[in-house]
C-alpha positions as CSV (number, residue, x, y, z in Angstrom):
1,M,50.7,-44.5,-8.3
2,K,46.6,-43.3,-8.0
3,T,44.0,-44.8,-10.3
4,N,41.0,-43.4,-12.0
5,Q,39.1,-45.2,-9.7
6,E,40.3,-44.0,-6.1
7,P,39.7,-40.2,-5.7
8,D,42.0,-37.9,-4.5
9,R,41.6,-37.6,-0.4
10,P,43.9,-37.0,3.0
11,A,45.7,-39.9,4.3
12,T,43.9,-41.7,6.5
13,V,44.7,-43.0,9.9
14,A,44.0,-46.3,11.9
15,G,40.0,-46.4,12.7
16,Q,38.9,-45.7,16.7
17,P,37.2,-48.5,18.5
18,L,33.8,-49.2,18.2
19,A,33.7,-47.2,21.8
20,D,34.3,-44.2,20.5
21,L,31.2,-44.3,18.5
22,P,28.9,-42.2,21.2
23,T,31.3,-39.7,21.2
24,Y,30.6,-39.3,17.4
25,V,27.4,-39.5,17.1
26,Q,26.7,-36.5,19.9
27,Q,29.5,-34.6,18.1
28,C,29.2,-35.0,14.8
29,K,27.6,-32.0,13.8
30,E,30.5,-30.0,15.2
31,M,33.5,-32.0,13.7
32,D,34.3,-31.4,9.9
33,G,33.3,-33.8,7.2
34,E,36.9,-35.2,6.8
35,T,36.9,-36.3,10.6
36,V,33.4,-37.8,10.8
37,G,33.8,-39.3,6.8
38,E,37.1,-40.7,7.8
39,Y,35.8,-42.9,11.0
40,V,32.5,-43.9,8.8
41,E,35.1,-45.3,6.4
42,N,37.4,-47.0,8.6
43,N,35.0,-48.1,11.0
44,W,32.1,-49.2,8.6
45,N,31.4,-53.0,9.6
46,H,31.6,-51.9,13.5
47,V,29.1,-49.3,12.8
48,A,27.0,-51.2,10.5
49,S,26.2,-53.4,13.3
50,N,24.8,-50.4,15.6
51,A,21.9,-49.2,13.0
52,L,21.2,-45.9,15.2
53,G,24.5,-44.6,15.0
54,M,25.4,-45.4,11.2
55,A,21.8,-43.8,10.3
56,C,22.9,-40.7,12.2
57,L,26.6,-40.8,10.9
58,I,25.3,-40.9,7.6
59,K,22.5,-38.3,7.7
60,E,25.3,-36.1,9.3
61,M,27.5,-36.8,6.3
62,R,24.6,-35.8,3.8
63,R,23.7,-32.5,5.8
64,K,27.4,-31.4,5.7
65,F,27.4,-32.6,1.7
66,R,25.0,-30.2,1.1
67,L,26.2,-27.5,3.1
68,L,29.5,-27.5,0.7
69,N,30.3,-24.6,-1.3
70,R,30.1,-26.1,-5.0
71,N,31.9,-22.9,-6.3
72,K,35.1,-23.8,-8.1
73,Q,38.0,-22.6,-6.1
74,A,40.9,-19.8,-7.2
75,D,42.8,-22.6,-8.7
76,G,40.0,-23.9,-10.4
77,T,39.3,-26.9,-8.0
78,V,35.8,-27.7,-6.1
79,K,35.8,-28.4,-2.7
80,K,35.6,-32.0,-1.6
81,I,34.9,-34.4,1.3
82,R,36.8,-37.7,1.1
83,G,37.9,-36.9,-2.2
84,F,33.9,-36.3,-3.3
85,T,31.5,-34.0,-4.2
86,S,28.5,-35.9,-3.5
87,W,27.1,-37.9,-0.7
88,E,25.7,-40.3,-3.1
89,T,29.0,-41.3,-4.8
90,W,30.9,-41.2,-1.2
91,V,28.5,-43.7,0.7
92,V,28.3,-46.0,-2.6
93,H,32.6,-45.9,-2.6
94,C,32.4,-46.0,1.5
95,T,29.5,-48.9,2.1
96,G,30.4,-50.7,-1.1
97,K,26.0,-50.9,-1.1
98,S,23.6,-48.5,-3.3
99,V,22.3,-45.6,-2.8
100,R,18.7,-46.7,-1.9
101,M,20.2,-48.8,0.7
102,A,21.4,-45.4,2.1
103,Y,18.3,-43.6,1.6
104,Y,16.5,-47.0,3.4
105,L,18.6,-46.5,6.3
106,L,17.7,-43.1,7.1
107,E,14.4,-43.5,7.3
108,T,12.4,-43.9,10.1
109,L,10.9,-46.8,11.9
110,E,7.3,-45.4,11.7
111,E,8.8,-45.2,7.5
112,K,10.1,-48.2,7.2
113,N,6.8,-50.0,8.9
114,E,4.3,-48.4,6.3
115,R,6.7,-48.6,2.9
116,N,6.8,-51.7,3.7
117,A,2.9,-52.6,5.1
118,K,2.1,-50.7,1.6
119,R,4.3,-53.1,-0.6
120,R,2.9,-56.2,1.4
121,A,-0.7,-55.0,0.4
122,K,0.2,-54.3,-3.2
123,A,2.3,-58.0,-3.4
124,Q,-1.3,-59.2,-2.1
125,E,-3.3,-57.5,-5.0
126,R,-0.8,-59.0,-7.6
127,K,-0.9,-62.6,-6.3
128,P,-3.1,-64.7,-9.1
129,A,-5.6,-66.8,-7.6
130,A,-5.4,-70.3,-6.9
131,V,-5.5,-71.9,-10.6
132,G,-9.2,-73.2,-11.5
133,T,-10.7,-70.0,-10.1
134,P,-12.6,-67.4,-12.3
135,A,-10.2,-65.0,-10.9
136,G,-7.3,-66.6,-12.0
137,V,-4.5,-64.4,-14.2
138,R,-4.7,-65.4,-17.9
139,K,-1.2,-66.9,-18.8
140,D,-2.3,-66.6,-22.2
141,R,-0.2,-64.8,-25.3
142,D,-1.1,-61.9,-24.8
143,Y,-0.3,-61.9,-21.3
144,F,3.6,-62.6,-22.3
145,C,3.5,-59.8,-24.8
146,R,2.4,-57.1,-22.8
147,I,5.0,-57.7,-20.5
148,G,7.6,-57.9,-23.5
149,R,6.5,-54.5,-24.9
150,A,6.6,-52.7,-21.9
151,L,10.1,-54.4,-20.9
152,N,11.2,-53.8,-24.6
153,G,9.9,-50.0,-24.1
154,V,11.8,-49.0,-21.1
155,F,14.6,-47.8,-22.4
156,K,12.6,-45.8,-25.8
157,G,11.3,-42.7,-26.3
158,Q,12.1,-39.7,-24.2
159,L,14.2,-42.1,-22.2
160,K,15.9,-42.7,-24.6
161,E,16.8,-39.4,-26.1
162,R,17.9,-37.9,-23.1
163,L,20.3,-40.9,-22.4
164,D,21.6,-40.1,-25.7
165,E,22.2,-36.5,-25.2
166,L,23.9,-37.5,-21.5
167,S,26.0,-40.0,-23.1
168,H,27.5,-37.2,-25.7
169,L,27.8,-34.2,-23.4
170,E,31.2,-32.5,-24.1
171,Q,33.6,-31.5,-21.7
172,E,32.8,-28.1,-20.7
173,Q,29.2,-29.0,-20.7
174,V,30.5,-31.3,-17.0
175,T,29.9,-29.3,-14.7
176,T,29.7,-30.1,-10.6
177,V,26.2,-30.2,-10.6
178,A,26.0,-32.6,-14.2
179,E,28.9,-35.1,-12.1
180,E,26.8,-35.6,-9.4
181,G,23.9,-36.5,-12.1
182,L,25.5,-38.7,-13.7
183,N,26.9,-40.4,-10.8
184,E,23.6,-41.2,-9.3
185,I,22.0,-42.1,-12.5
186,I,24.7,-44.6,-13.5
187,V,24.1,-46.0,-9.9
188,I,19.9,-46.4,-10.8
189,L,21.1,-47.9,-14.3
190,K,23.3,-50.3,-12.7
191,E,20.8,-51.6,-10.1
192,V,18.3,-51.7,-12.6
193,S,20.6,-54.0,-14.7
194,E,21.6,-56.1,-12.1
195,T,17.8,-56.7,-11.3
196,A,16.9,-57.3,-14.9
197,G,19.5,-59.8,-14.6
198,S,17.7,-61.2,-11.4
199,Y,14.9,-61.5,-12.9
200,A,16.4,-63.1,-16.4
201,T,18.2,-65.6,-13.6
202,A,14.8,-66.4,-12.1
203,L,12.6,-67.3,-15.5
204,E,15.7,-69.4,-17.0
205,T,15.5,-71.5,-13.5
206,T,11.8,-71.6,-14.2
207,L,12.2,-72.9,-17.5
208,Q,14.8,-75.5,-16.4
209,S,12.8,-76.8,-13.4
210,T,9.5,-77.4,-16.0
211,K,11.8,-79.1,-18.8
212,A,13.5,-81.1,-15.8
213,K,9.9,-82.5,-14.5
214,A,8.8,-82.9,-18.1
215,A,11.6,-85.4,-18.9
């Protein structure tokens, strides 16, 4: 019996050996989405060890999803690839990773280096000076209040209104485009929640460490 969490899809076959990867990379544009998608799903752990091959197949799957006919068929259904209507939701289901990871994978080496260089530069700018120096950041009450107000305002105002609106869409308003957009927002919200949890845990650890040293 199928669950609501499992998408409708054709039955899969046993995964092809890793030796077939070069063939799939060379011929993936001529293959249909079901064939390429099934290979990636059945051999993800093996394909993941070959970054270039994986990037090529994931990128081709994104192209195939973009070319997918979004119009409803005569029977009221819409066309899917591997049971999905969007590349983003397929990637998350197939790899168990986030959409952000998939986009990171598709970046060129030059783009990765440039982005990482900018990230390191920003981190260096934010790094506080040594305690006691004039450039040191004051950790006074106002400092913490500003951070608290910024966090408290994340899901307020216009963003809150739009999320509330999306949370109460009528069934006839959930079109194929809306479904894809909602799935993308859900993935991002889950990532935000995980990030917030990680920071909360890190701050609690800092407090516990401080109390332990004081004791």
